[in-house]
TIKEVEX-22355 format. One record per residue: residue number from 1; residue in three letters; x, y, z of N, C-alpha, C, CB in turn. Coordinates in nm, 4 decimals. Glycine has a CB too. Example, Ala and Ser with C-alpha at 12.3 -4.5 7.8 and 13.67 -1.06 7.14 Angstrom:
BEGIN
pt nr=1 | rest=ALA | n.px=1.3190 | n.py=-0.5690 | n.pz=0.7800 | ca.px=1.2300 | ca.py=-0.4500 | ca.pz=0.7800 | c.px=1.3200 | c.py=-0.3300 | c.pz=0.7800 | cb.px=1.1308 | cb.py=-0.4473 | cb.pz=0.9046
pt nr=2 | rest=SER | n.px=1.2850 | n.py=-0.2250 | n.pz=0.7080 | ca.px=1.3670 | ca.py=-0.1060 | ca.pz=0.7140 | c.px=1.2900 | c.py=0.0030 | c.pz=0.7870 | cb.px=1.4084 | cb.py=-0.0598 | cb.pz=0.5725
END
This chain:
BEGIN
pt nr=1 | rest=MET | n.px=1.0714 | n.py=-1.1959 | n.pz=-1.3222 | ca.px=0.9342 | ca.py=-1.1588 | ca.pz=-1.3539 | c.px=0.8754 | c.py=-1.0785 | c.pz=-1.2390 | cb.px=0.8484 | cb.py=-1.2838 | cb.pz=-1.3825
pt nr=2 | rest=GLY | n.px=0.8106 | n.py=-0.9705 | n.pz=-1.2709 | ca.px=0.7541 | ca.py=-0.8819 | ca.pz=-1.1707 | c.px=0.6163 | c.py=-0.9255 | c.pz=-1.1244 | cb.px=0.7471 | cb.py=-0.7426 | cb.pz=-1.2243
pt nr=3 | rest=ILE | n.px=0.5636 | n.py=-0.8481 | n.pz=-1.0357 | ca.px=0.4307 | ca.py=-0.8697 | ca.pz=-0.9783 | c.px=0.3302 | c.py=-0.7821 | c.pz=-1.0533 | cb.px=0.4293 | cb.py=-0.8377 | cb.pz=-0.8247
pt nr=4 | rest=ASN | n.px=0.2045 | n.py=-0.8270 | n.pz=-1.0600 | ca.px=0.1051 | ca.py=-0.7416 | ca.pz=-1.1245 | c.px=0.0164 | c.py=-0.6738 | c.pz=-1.0204 | cb.px=0.0193 | cb.py=-0.8233 | cb.pz=-1.2221
pt nr=5 | rest=VAL | n.px=-0.0499 | n.py=-0.5678 | n.pz=-1.0635 | ca.px=-0.1336 | ca.py=-0.4874 | ca.pz=-0.9752 | c.px=-0.2432 | c.py=-0.5725 | c.pz=-0.9118 | cb.px=-0.1954 | cb.py=-0.3703 | cb.pz=-1.0523
pt nr=6 | rest=GLN | n.px=-0.3024 | n.py=-0.6605 | n.pz=-0.9884 | ca.px=-0.4123 | ca.py=-0.7428 | ca.pz=-0.9376 | c.px=-0.3666 | c.py=-0.8323 | c.pz=-0.8218 | cb.px=-0.4706 | cb.py=-0.8287 | cb.pz=-1.0505
pt nr=7 | rest=ALA | n.px=-0.2471 | n.py=-0.8883 | n.pz=-0.8305 | ca.px=-0.1953 | ca.py=-0.9740 | ca.pz=-0.7233 | c.px=-0.1729 | c.py=-0.8934 | c.pz=-0.5962 | cb.px=-0.0643 | cb.py=-1.0419 | cb.pz=-0.7667
pt nr=8 | rest=LEU | n.px=-0.1193 | n.py=-0.7737 | n.pz=-0.6096 | ca.px=-0.0991 | ca.py=-0.6870 | ca.pz=-0.4930 | c.px=-0.2329 | c.py=-0.6483 | c.pz=-0.4305 | cb.px=-0.0207 | cb.py=-0.5603 | cb.pz=-0.5327
pt nr=9 | rest=GLU | n.px=-0.3256 | n.py=-0.6059 | n.pz=-0.5145 | ca.px=-0.4559 | ca.py=-0.5637 | ca.pz=-0.4646 | c.px=-0.5271 | c.py=-0.6783 | c.pz=-0.3932 | cb.px=-0.5424 | cb.py=-0.5114 | cb.pz=-0.5796
pt nr=10 | rest=GLN | n.px=-0.5236 | n.py=-0.7954 | n.pz=-0.4495 | ca.px=-0.5901 | ca.py=-0.9100 | ca.pz=-0.3888 | c.px=-0.5292 | c.py=-0.9430 | c.pz=-0.2525 | cb.px=-0.5814 | cb.py=-1.0317 | cb.pz=-0.4816
pt nr=11 | rest=ALA | n.px=-0.3969 | n.py=-0.9435 | n.pz=-0.2436 | ca.px=-0.3299 | ca.py=-0.9743 | ca.pz=-0.1170 | c.px=-0.3672 | c.py=-0.8738 | c.pz=-0.0088 | cb.px=-0.1781 | cb.py=-0.9764 | cb.pz=-0.1361
pt nr=12 | rest=ILE | n.px=-0.3733 | n.py=-0.7467 | n.pz=-0.0448 | ca.px=-0.4068 | ca.py=-0.6421 | ca.pz=0.0520 | c.px=-0.5526 | c.py=-0.6530 | c.pz=0.0940 | cb.px=-0.3787 | cb.py=-0.5028 | cb.pz=-0.0066
pt nr=13 | rest=ARG | n.px=-0.6428 | n.py=-0.6620 | n.pz=-0.0031 | ca.px=-0.7866 | ca.py=-0.6633 | ca.pz=0.0279 | c.px=-0.8288 | c.py=-0.7877 | c.pz=0.1062 | cb.px=-0.8674 | cb.py=-0.6548 | cb.pz=-0.1007
pt nr=14 | rest=GLU | n.px=-0.7576 | n.py=-0.8983 | n.pz=0.0889 | ca.px=-0.7903 | ca.py=-1.0202 | ca.pz=0.1631 | c.px=-0.7453 | c.py=-1.0116 | c.pz=0.3088 | cb.px=-0.7260 | cb.py=-1.1414 | cb.pz=0.0962
pt nr=15 | rest=ALA | n.px=-0.6489 | n.py=-0.9246 | n.pz=0.3383 | ca.px=-0.5898 | ca.py=-0.9202 | ca.pz=0.4720 | c.px=-0.6448 | c.py=-0.8102 | c.pz=0.5620 | cb.px=-0.4430 | cb.py=-0.9034 | cb.pz=0.4599
pt nr=16 | rest=ILE | n.px=-0.6818 | n.py=-0.6966 | n.pz=0.5043 | ca.px=-0.7265 | ca.py=-0.5843 | ca.pz=0.5874 | c.px=-0.8442 | c.py=-0.5129 | c.pz=0.5206 | cb.px=-0.6098 | cb.py=-0.4846 | cb.pz=0.6123
pt nr=17 | rest=PRO | n.px=-0.9280 | n.py=-0.4472 | n.pz=0.6008 | ca.px=-1.0368 | ca.py=-0.3687 | ca.pz=0.5422 | c.px=-0.9782 | c.py=-0.2441 | c.pz=0.4750 | cb.px=-1.1422 | cb.py=-0.3289 | cb.pz=0.6511
pt nr=18 | rest=VAL | n.px=-1.0188 | n.py=-0.2198 | n.pz=0.3534 | ca.px=-0.9631 | ca.py=-0.1099 | ca.pz=0.2748 | c.px=-1.0698 | c.py=-0.0045 | c.pz=0.2492 | cb.px=-0.9057 | cb.py=-0.1618 | cb.pz=0.1414
pt nr=19 | rest=SER | n.px=-1.0395 | n.py=0.1203 | n.pz=0.2860 | ca.px=-1.1275 | ca.py=0.2327 | ca.pz=0.2540 | c.px=-1.0909 | c.py=0.2920 | c.pz=0.1189 | cb.px=-1.1198 | cb.py=0.3405 | cb.pz=0.3633
pt nr=20 | rest=PHE | n.px=-0.9614 | n.py=0.2951 | n.pz=0.0914 | ca.px=-0.9099 | ca.py=0.3469 | ca.pz=-0.0358 | c.px=-0.7769 | c.py=0.2784 | c.pz=-0.0635 | cb.px=-0.8932 | cb.py=0.5036 | cb.pz=-0.0324
pt nr=21 | rest=LEU | n.px=-0.7550 | n.py=0.2440 | n.pz=-0.1901 | ca.px=-0.6292 | ca.py=0.1819 | ca.pz=-0.2303 | c.px=-0.5931 | c.py=0.2297 | c.pz=-0.3697 | cb.px=-0.6390 | cb.py=0.0269 | cb.pz=-0.2259
pt nr=22 | rest=ASN | n.px=-0.4732 | n.py=0.2826 | n.pz=-0.3826 | ca.px=-0.4193 | ca.py=0.3195 | ca.pz=-0.5128 | c.px=-0.2852 | c.py=0.2500 | c.pz=-0.5277 | cb.px=-0.4054 | cb.py=0.4750 | cb.pz=-0.5280
pt nr=23 | rest=ILE | n.px=-0.2720 | n.py=0.1722 | n.pz=-0.6327 | ca.px=-0.1470 | ca.py=0.1023 | ca.pz=-0.6611 | c.px=-0.0948 | c.py=0.1545 | c.pz=-0.7928 | cb.px=-0.1664 | cb.py=-0.0530 | cb.pz=-0.6653
pt nr=24 | rest=GLU | n.px=0.0264 | n.py=0.2062 | n.pz=-0.7911 | ca.px=0.0864 | ca.py=0.2619 | ca.pz=-0.9118 | c.px=0.2114 | c.py=0.1831 | c.pz=-0.9503 | cb.px=0.1209 | cb.py=0.4106 | cb.pz=-0.8915
pt nr=25 | rest=ASP | n.px=0.2084 | n.py=0.1263 | n.pz=-1.0705 | ca.px=0.3262 | ca.py=0.0584 | ca.pz=-1.1245 | c.px=0.4166 | c.py=0.1673 | c.pz=-1.1805 | cb.px=0.2878 | cb.py=-0.0489 | cb.pz=-1.2354
pt nr=26 | rest=GLN | n.px=0.5266 | n.py=0.1925 | n.pz=-1.1135 | ca.px=0.6188 | ca.py=0.2977 | ca.pz=-1.1545 | c.px=0.7333 | c.py=0.2435 | c.pz=-1.2394 | cb.px=0.6743 | cb.py=0.3684 | cb.pz=-1.0326
pt nr=27 | rest=SER | n.px=0.7170 | n.py=0.1210 | n.pz=-1.2885 | ca.px=0.8232 | ca.py=0.0571 | ca.pz=-1.3659 | c.px=0.7874 | c.py=0.0425 | c.pz=-1.5132 | cb.px=0.8545 | cb.py=-0.0785 | cb.pz=-1.3079
pt nr=28 | rest=SER | n.px=0.6969 | n.py=0.1238 | n.pz=-1.5611 | ca.px=0.6549 | ca.py=0.1192 | ca.pz=-1.7025 | c.px=0.6005 | c.py=-0.0168 | c.pz=-1.7431 | cb.px=0.7715 | cb.py=0.1552 | cb.pz=-1.7927
pt nr=29 | rest=GLY | n.px=0.5325 | n.py=-0.0825 | n.pz=-1.6496 | ca.px=0.4649 | ca.py=-0.2068 | ca.pz=-1.6837 | c.px=0.5395 | c.py=-0.3357 | c.pz=-1.6559 | cb.px=0.4318 | cb.py=-0.2038 | cb.pz=-1.8230
pt nr=30 | rest=CYS | n.px=0.6640 | n.py=-0.3295 | n.pz=-1.6122 | ca.px=0.7374 | ca.py=-0.4549 | ca.pz=-1.5898 | c.px=0.7120 | c.py=-0.5138 | c.pz=-1.4514 | cb.px=0.8862 | cb.py=-0.4318 | cb.pz=-1.6081
pt nr=31 | rest=GLY | n.px=0.6431 | n.py=-0.4397 | n.pz=-1.3635 | ca.px=0.6025 | ca.py=-0.4935 | ca.pz=-1.2348 | c.px=0.7123 | c.py=-0.5051 | c.pz=-1.1312 | cb.px=0.5440 | cb.py=-0.6245 | cb.pz=-1.2547
pt nr=32 | rest=GLU | n.px=0.8138 | n.py=-0.4210 | n.pz=-1.1398 | ca.px=0.9237 | ca.py=-0.4302 | ca.pz=-1.0438 | c.px=0.9363 | c.py=-0.3092 | c.pz=-0.9525 | cb.px=1.0519 | cb.py=-0.4494 | cb.pz=-1.1168
pt nr=33 | rest=ASN | n.px=0.8476 | n.py=-0.2116 | n.pz=-0.9667 | ca.px=0.8555 | ca.py=-0.0916 | ca.pz=-0.8846 | c.px=0.7128 | c.py=-0.0399 | c.pz=-0.8619 | cb.px=0.9460 | cb.py=0.0179 | cb.pz=-0.9524
pt nr=34 | rest=TYR | n.px=0.6667 | n.py=-0.0501 | n.pz=-0.7382 | ca.px=0.5308 | ca.py=-0.0090 | ca.pz=-0.7057 | c.px=0.5285 | c.py=0.0935 | c.pz=-0.5937 | cb.px=0.4473 | cb.py=-0.1293 | cb.pz=-0.6671
pt nr=35 | rest=ALA | n.px=0.4302 | n.py=0.1815 | n.pz=-0.6000 | ca.px=0.3998 | ca.py=0.2748 | ca.pz=-0.4926 | c.px=0.2522 | c.py=0.2580 | c.pz=-0.4611 | cb.px=0.4347 | cb.py=0.4235 | cb.pz=-0.5319
pt nr=36 | rest=ILE | n.px=0.2209 | n.py=0.2483 | n.pz=-0.3333 | ca.px=0.0809 | ca.py=0.2344 | ca.pz=-0.2945 | c.px=0.0410 | c.py=0.3446 | c.pz=-0.1962 | cb.px=0.0558 | cb.py=0.0957 | cb.pz=-0.2324
pt nr=37 | rest=VAL | n.px=-0.0864 | n.py=0.3796 | n.pz=-0.2026 | ca.px=-0.1508 | ca.py=0.4624 | ca.pz=-0.1018 | c.px=-0.2633 | c.py=0.3753 | c.pz=-0.0478 | cb.px=-0.2036 | cb.py=0.6024 | cb.pz=-0.1607
pt nr=38 | rest=LEU | n.px=-0.2603 | n.py=0.3513 | n.pz=0.0821 | ca.px=-0.3554 | ca.py=0.2600 | ca.pz=0.1437 | c.px=-0.4215 | c.py=0.3282 | c.pz=0.2636 | cb.px=-0.2855 | cb.py=0.1285 | cb.pz=0.1868
pt nr=39 | rest=VAL | n.px=-0.5539 | n.py=0.3275 | n.pz=0.2632 | ca.px=-0.6313 | ca.py=0.3871 | ca.pz=0.3723 | c.px=-0.7148 | c.py=0.2765 | c.pz=0.4350 | cb.px=-0.7224 | cb.py=0.5057 | cb.pz=0.3215
pt nr=40 | rest=SER | n.px=-0.7031 | n.py=0.2637 | n.pz=0.5671 | ca.px=-0.7789 | ca.py=0.1607 | ca.pz=0.6369 | c.px=-0.8049 | c.py=0.2014 | c.pz=0.7813 | cb.px=-0.7047 | cb.py=0.0270 | cb.pz=0.6321
pt nr=41 | rest=GLU | n.px=-0.9241 | n.py=0.1706 | n.pz=0.8291 | ca.px=-0.9532 | ca.py=0.1947 | ca.pz=0.9698 | c.px=-0.8715 | c.py=0.1025 | c.pz=1.0595 | cb.px=-1.1020 | cb.py=0.1760 | cb.pz=0.9971
pt nr=42 | rest=ALA | n.px=-0.8169 | n.py=-0.0043 | n.pz=1.0032 | ca.px=-0.7320 | ca.py=-0.0961 | ca.pz=1.0804 | c.px=-0.6020 | c.py=-0.0292 | c.pz=1.1257 | cb.px=-0.6997 | cb.py=-0.2204 | cb.pz=0.9972
pt nr=43 | rest=PHE | n.px=-0.5687 | n.py=0.0852 | n.pz=1.0675 | ca.px=-0.4466 | ca.py=0.1565 | ca.pz=1.1052 | c.px=-0.4657 | c.py=0.2456 | c.pz=1.2283 | cb.px=-0.3986 | cb.py=0.2407 | cb.pz=0.9887
pt nr=44 | rest=GLU | n.px=-0.5887 | n.py=0.2610 | n.pz=1.2741 | ca.px=-0.6152 | ca.py=0.3439 | ca.pz=1.3921 | c.px=-0.5290 | c.py=0.2967 | c.pz=1.5088 | cb.px=-0.7657 | cb.py=0.3391 | cb.pz=1.4304
pt nr=45 | rest=GLY | n.px=-0.4621 | n.py=0.3909 | n.pz=1.5740 | ca.px=-0.3818 | ca.py=0.3591 | ca.pz=1.6916 | c.px=-0.2447 | c.py=0.3013 | c.pz=1.6625 | cb.px=-0.4552 | cb.py=0.2648 | cb.pz=1.7758
pt nr=46 | rest=LYS | n.px=-0.2104 | n.py=0.2836 | n.pz=1.5353 | ca.px=-0.0797 | ca.py=0.2288 | ca.pz=1.4987 | c.px=0.0098 | c.py=0.3405 | c.pz=1.4461 | cb.px=-0.0943 | cb.py=0.1163 | cb.pz=1.3928
pt nr=47 | rest=THR | n.px=0.1372 | n.py=0.3340 | n.pz=1.4787 | ca.px=0.2322 | ca.py=0.4315 | ca.pz=1.4259 | c.px=0.2557 | c.py=0.4031 | c.pz=1.2783 | cb.px=0.3660 | cb.py=0.4277 | cb.pz=1.5047
pt nr=48 | rest=THR | n.px=0.3123 | n.py=0.5001 | n.pz=1.2092 | ca.px=0.3453 | ca.py=0.4804 | ca.pz=1.0676 | c.px=0.4398 | c.py=0.3619 | c.pz=1.0520 | cb.px=0.4091 | cb.py=0.6082 | cb.pz=1.0075
pt nr=49 | rest=LEU | n.px=0.5387 | n.py=0.3521 | n.pz=1.1398 | ca.px=0.6336 | ca.py=0.2410 | ca.pz=1.1326 | c.px=0.5630 | c.py=0.1069 | c.pz=1.1498 | cb.px=0.7423 | cb.py=0.2570 | cb.pz=1.2391
pt nr=50 | rest=ALA | n.px=0.4721 | n.py=0.0979 | n.pz=1.2448 | ca.px=0.3980 | ca.py=-0.0266 | ca.pz=1.2668 | c.px=0.3130 | c.py=-0.0624 | c.pz=1.1452 | cb.px=0.3091 | cb.py=-0.0146 | cb.pz=1.3913
pt nr=51 | rest=ARG | n.px=0.2520 | n.py=0.0379 | n.pz=1.0842 | ca.px=0.1715 | ca.py=0.0137 | ca.pz=0.9633 | c.px=0.2592 | c.py=-0.0396 | c.pz=0.8505 | cb.px=0.0999 | cb.py=0.1436 | cb.pz=0.9182
pt nr=52 | rest=HIS | n.px=0.3712 | n.py=0.0254 | n.pz=0.8292 | ca.px=0.4607 | ca.py=-0.0155 | ca.pz=0.7204 | c.px=0.5165 | c.py=-0.1551 | c.pz=0.7436 | cb.px=0.5755 | cb.py=0.0843 | cb.pz=0.7057
pt nr=53 | rest=ARG | n.px=0.5516 | n.py=-0.1850 | n.pz=0.8670 | ca.px=0.5998 | ca.py=-0.3210 | ca.pz=0.8974 | c.px=0.4909 | c.py=-0.4236 | c.pz=0.8700 | cb.px=0.6461 | cb.py=-0.3312 | cb.pz=1.0445
pt nr=54 | rest=TRP | n.px=0.3677 | n.py=-0.3892 | n.pz=0.9046 | ca.px=0.2544 | ca.py=-0.4792 | ca.pz=0.8826 | c.px=0.2373 | c.py=-0.5061 | c.pz=0.7329 | cb.px=0.1242 | cb.py=-0.4190 | cb.pz=0.9421
pt nr=55 | rest=ILE | n.px=0.2375 | n.py=-0.4011 | n.pz=0.6526 | ca.px=0.2211 | ca.py=-0.4169 | ca.pz=0.5081 | c.px=0.3410 | c.py=-0.4895 | c.pz=0.4475 | cb.px=0.2026 | cb.py=-0.2799 | cb.pz=0.4409
pt nr=56 | rest=ASN | n.px=0.4607 | n.py=-0.4578 | n.pz=0.4937 | ca.px=0.5793 | ca.py=-0.5276 | ca.pz=0.4435 | c.px=0.5724 | c.py=-0.6773 | c.pz=0.4729 | cb.px=0.7061 | cb.py=-0.4680 | cb.pz=0.5055
pt nr=57 | rest=GLU | n.px=0.5255 | n.py=-0.7131 | n.pz=0.5917 | ca.px=0.5103 | ca.py=-0.8543 | ca.pz=0.6267 | c.px=0.4005 | c.py=-0.9189 | c.pz=0.5426 | cb.px=0.4786 | cb.py=-0.8697 | cb.pz=0.7767
pt nr=58 | rest=LEU | n.px=0.2906 | n.py=-0.8488 | n.pz=0.5269 | ca.px=0.1787 | ca.py=-0.8981 | ca.pz=0.4477 | c.px=0.2199 | c.py=-0.9268 | c.pz=0.3027 | cb.px=0.0644 | cb.py=-0.7969 | cb.pz=0.4505
pt nr=59 | rest=LEU | n.px=0.3025 | n.py=-0.8392 | n.pz=0.2466 | ca.px=0.3419 | ca.py=-0.8492 | ca.pz=0.1057 | c.px=0.4846 | c.py=-0.8984 | c.pz=0.0871 | cb.px=0.3264 | cb.py=-0.7154 | cb.pz=0.0386
pt nr=60 | rest=LYS | n.px=0.5407 | n.py=-0.9660 | n.pz=0.1868 | ca.px=0.6820 | ca.py=-1.0022 | ca.pz=0.1791 | c.px=0.7165 | c.py=-1.0866 | c.pz=0.0567 | cb.px=0.7215 | cb.py=-1.0765 | cb.pz=0.3030
pt nr=61 | rest=ASN | n.px=0.6305 | n.py=-1.1780 | n.pz=0.0173 | ca.px=0.6588 | ca.py=-1.2604 | ca.pz=-0.1008 | c.px=0.6580 | c.py=-1.1779 | c.pz=-0.2292 | cb.px=0.5569 | cb.py=-1.3735 | cb.pz=-0.1116
pt nr=62 | rest=GLN | n.px=0.5634 | n.py=-1.0843 | n.pz=-0.2379 | ca.px=0.5548 | ca.py=-0.9985 | ca.pz=-0.3561 | c.px=0.6703 | c.py=-0.8985 | c.pz=-0.3583 | cb.px=0.4197 | cb.py=-0.9242 | cb.pz=-0.3593
pt nr=63 | rest=ILE | n.px=0.7005 | n.py=-0.8386 | n.pz=-0.2439 | ca.px=0.8081 | ca.py=-0.7397 | ca.pz=-0.2365 | c.px=0.9422 | c.py=-0.8037 | c.pz=-0.2710 | cb.px=0.8139 | cb.py=-0.6763 | cb.pz=-0.0961
pt nr=64 | rest=ALA | n.px=0.9602 | n.py=-0.9295 | n.pz=-0.2353 | ca.px=1.0851 | ca.py=-0.9998 | ca.pz=-0.2656 | c.px=1.1096 | c.py=-1.0099 | c.pz=-0.4165 | cb.px=1.0827 | cb.py=-1.1399 | cb.pz=-0.2039
pt nr=65 | rest=GLN | n.px=1.0042 | n.py=-0.9974 | n.pz=-0.4957 | ca.px=1.0170 | ca.py=-1.0069 | ca.pz=-0.6409 | c.px=1.0266 | c.py=-0.8696 | c.pz=-0.7081 | cb.px=0.8992 | cb.py=-1.0833 | cb.pz=-0.6976
pt nr=66 | rest=MET | n.px=1.0290 | n.py=-0.7642 | n.pz=-0.6263 | ca.px=1.0330 | ca.py=-0.6280 | ca.pz=-0.6798 | c.px=1.1716 | c.py=-0.5670 | c.pz=-0.6635 | cb.px=0.9284 | cb.py=-0.5399 | cb.pz=-0.6104
pt nr=67 | rest=HIS | n.px=1.1941 | n.py=-0.4634 | n.pz=-0.7406 | ca.px=1.3151 | ca.py=-0.3832 | ca.pz=-0.7243 | c.px=1.2915 | c.py=-0.2752 | c.pz=-0.6193 | cb.px=1.3577 | cb.py=-0.3197 | cb.pz=-0.8592
pt nr=68 | rest=ALA | n.px=1.1713 | n.py=-0.2161 | n.pz=-0.6182 | ca.px=1.1400 | ca.py=-0.1084 | ca.pz=-0.5240 | c.px=0.9921 | c.py=-0.1106 | c.pz=-0.4880 | cb.px=1.1782 | cb.py=0.0286 | cb.pz=-0.5832
pt nr=69 | rest=PHE | n.px=0.9646 | n.py=-0.0723 | n.pz=-0.3628 | ca.px=0.8269 | ca.py=-0.0666 | ca.pz=-0.3132 | c.px=0.8177 | c.py=0.0491 | c.pz=-0.2148 | cb.px=0.7839 | cb.py=-0.2023 | cb.pz=-0.2456
pt nr=70 | rest=SER | n.px=0.7209 | n.py=0.1387 | n.pz=-0.2355 | ca.px=0.6988 | ca.py=0.2470 | ca.pz=-0.1402 | c.px=0.5517 | c.py=0.2493 | c.pz=-0.1025 | cb.px=0.7432 | cb.py=0.3841 | cb.pz=-0.1988
pt nr=71 | rest=GLN | n.px=0.5267 | n.py=0.2989 | n.pz=0.0173 | ca.px=0.3893 | ca.py=0.2996 | ca.pz=0.0655 | c.px=0.3603 | c.py=0.4234 | c.pz=0.1486 | cb.px=0.3612 | cb.py=0.1747 | cb.pz=0.1470
pt nr=72 | rest=LYS | n.px=0.2354 | n.py=0.4671 | n.pz=0.1376 | ca.px=0.1805 | ca.py=0.5699 | ca.pz=0.2254 | c.px=0.0567 | c.py=0.5073 | c.pz=0.2859 | cb.px=0.1479 | cb.py=0.7061 | cb.pz=0.1485
pt nr=73 | rest=THR | n.px=0.0495 | n.py=0.5097 | n.pz=0.4176 | ca.px=-0.0633 | ca.py=0.4481 | ca.pz=0.4872 | c.px=-0.1311 | c.py=0.5522 | c.pz=0.5748 | cb.px=-0.0170 | cb.py=0.3269 | cb.pz=0.5721
pt nr=74 | rest=PHE | n.px=-0.2630 | n.py=0.5523 | n.pz=0.5704 | ca.px=-0.3420 | ca.py=0.6513 | ca.pz=0.6426 | c.px=-0.4636 | c.py=0.5872 | c.pz=0.7077 | cb.px=-0.3857 | cb.py=0.7634 | cb.pz=0.5487
pt nr=75 | rest=THR | n.px=-0.5086 | n.py=0.6486 | n.pz=0.8162 | ca.px=-0.6428 | ca.py=0.6201 | ca.pz=0.8656 | c.px=-0.7365 | c.py=0.7029 | c.pz=0.7778 | cb.px=-0.6592 | cb.py=0.6547 | cb.pz=1.0213
pt nr=76 | rest=PRO | n.px=-0.8655 | n.py=0.6746 | n.pz=0.7773 | ca.px=-0.9564 | ca.py=0.7562 | ca.pz=0.6960 | c.px=-0.9495 | c.py=0.9057 | c.pz=0.7309 | cb.px=-1.0992 | cb.py=0.7066 | cb.pz=0.7132
pt nr=77 | rest=LYS | n.px=-0.9415 | n.py=0.9391 | n.pz=0.8589 | ca.px=-0.9335 | ca.py=1.0801 | ca.pz=0.9003 | c.px=-0.8036 | c.py=1.1439 | c.pz=0.8518 | cb.px=-0.9441 | cb.py=1.0922 | cb.pz=1.0539
pt nr=78 | rest=GLN | n.px=-0.6922 | n.py=1.0730 | n.pz=0.8648 | ca.px=-0.5636 | ca.py=1.1250 | ca.pz=0.8169 | c.px=-0.5666 | c.py=1.1458 | c.pz=0.6662 | cb.px=-0.4490 | cb.py=1.0295 | cb.pz=0.8548
pt nr=79 | rest=TYR | n.px=-0.6323 | n.py=1.0560 | n.pz=0.5947 | ca.px=-0.6394 | ca.py=1.0683 | ca.pz=0.4495 | c.px=-0.7224 | c.py=1.1902 | c.pz=0.4085 | cb.px=-0.6988 | cb.py=0.9408 | cb.pz=0.3883
pt nr=80 | rest=GLU | n.px=-0.8307 | n.py=1.2148 | n.pz=0.4796 | ca.px=-0.9110 | ca.py=1.3348 | ca.pz=0.4527 | c.px=-0.8246 | c.py=1.4595 | c.pz=0.4644 | cb.px=-1.0309 | cb.py=1.3436 | cb.pz=0.5499
pt nr=81 | rest=THR | n.px=-0.7462 | n.py=1.4669 | n.pz=0.5707 | ca.px=-0.6573 | ca.py=1.5806 | ca.pz=0.5934 | c.px=-0.5524 | c.py=1.5901 | c.pz=0.4834 | cb.px=-0.5893 | cb.py=1.5692 | cb.pz=0.7303
pt nr=82 | rest=PHE | n.px=-0.4937 | n.py=1.4778 | n.pz=0.4452 | ca.px=-0.3917 | ca.py=1.4718 | ca.pz=0.3407 | c.px=-0.4482 | c.py=1.5229 | c.pz=0.2076 | cb.px=-0.3390 | cb.py=1.3273 | cb.pz=0.3248
pt nr=83 | rest=VAL | n.px=-0.5664 | n.py=1.4777 | n.pz=0.1717 | ca.px=-0.6296 | ca.py=1.5174 | ca.pz=0.0458 | c.px=-0.6617 | c.py=1.6674 | c.pz=0.0492 | cb.px=-0.7590 | cb.py=1.4341 | cb.pz=0.0203
pt nr=84 | rest=ALA | n.px=-0.7134 | n.py=1.7155 | n.pz=0.1612 | ca.px=-0.7479 | ca.py=1.8570 | ca.pz=0.1740 | c.px=-0.6235 | c.py=1.9456 | c.pz=0.1596 | cb.px=-0.8163 | cb.py=1.8831 | cb.pz=0.3095
pt nr=85 | rest=LYS | n.px=-0.5120 | n.py=1.9045 | n.pz=0.2188 | ca.px=-0.3880 | ca.py=1.9807 | ca.pz=0.2095 | c.px=-0.3336 | c.py=1.9855 | c.pz=0.0676 | cb.px=-0.2841 | cb.py=1.9218 | cb.pz=0.3016
pt nr=86 | rest=ASN | n.px=-0.3531 | n.py=1.8761 | n.pz=-0.0063 | ca.px=-0.2951 | ca.py=1.8634 | ca.pz=-0.1407 | c.px=-0.3933 | c.py=1.8974 | c.pz=-0.2522 | cb.px=-0.2439 | cb.py=1.7231 | cb.pz=-0.1610
pt nr=87 | rest=ALA | n.px=-0.5094 | n.py=1.9526 | n.pz=-0.2155 | ca.px=-0.6094 | ca.py=1.9859 | ca.pz=-0.3174 | c.px=-0.5765 | c.py=2.1168 | c.pz=-0.3868 | cb.px=-0.7483 | cb.py=1.9940 | cb.pz=-0.2551
END
């Protein structure tokens, strides 16, 4: 049995301040493949690797029930730049 979007969102929002969060179930609804975009000021001063390790640790129980999980993590300023580049 897979994880649902609400469980992922709740786990993330309870642990860190979120400026923007997009969770996409890429498994056609079965809850086994998720991609997230997460923006938080808590990422300031942290490398991408440190951010990903933090999120992986935070969601380790949920990720253990998935087939695949991908993440993009940004500070608010980095996200502004990312959105502007991809507009």
